[in-house]
C-alpha angles and dihedrals in degrees: 000000000000121000115262122235089250092052091048091049093050093046094049096038092055093047095045095043091051090049091052092048091050092050090050089053090050090049088054089062087073088071090075104113092197092062104028142031123213139163129229087249090057092051092045091051092049095050094041089057092047093046091049093051091048090052091050092049093048089052090054090059094044094049091056091070110085115229124207122228115237130174112224 
């Protein structure tokens, strides 16, 4: 029996989300001041890039839902 779209989504979403979470944890290792040196500007640039990509990705999910036009 072939995999349904929902099953494929769940399988891939779990795998990809766990991969992202692991990479975020690895990124957090850079906060160790005994091993690395960073500036507030560095940290701001990193999280600005991550925040921007998350916003773009959220919009992709939101734009998939068709909205009806209604005059109010």
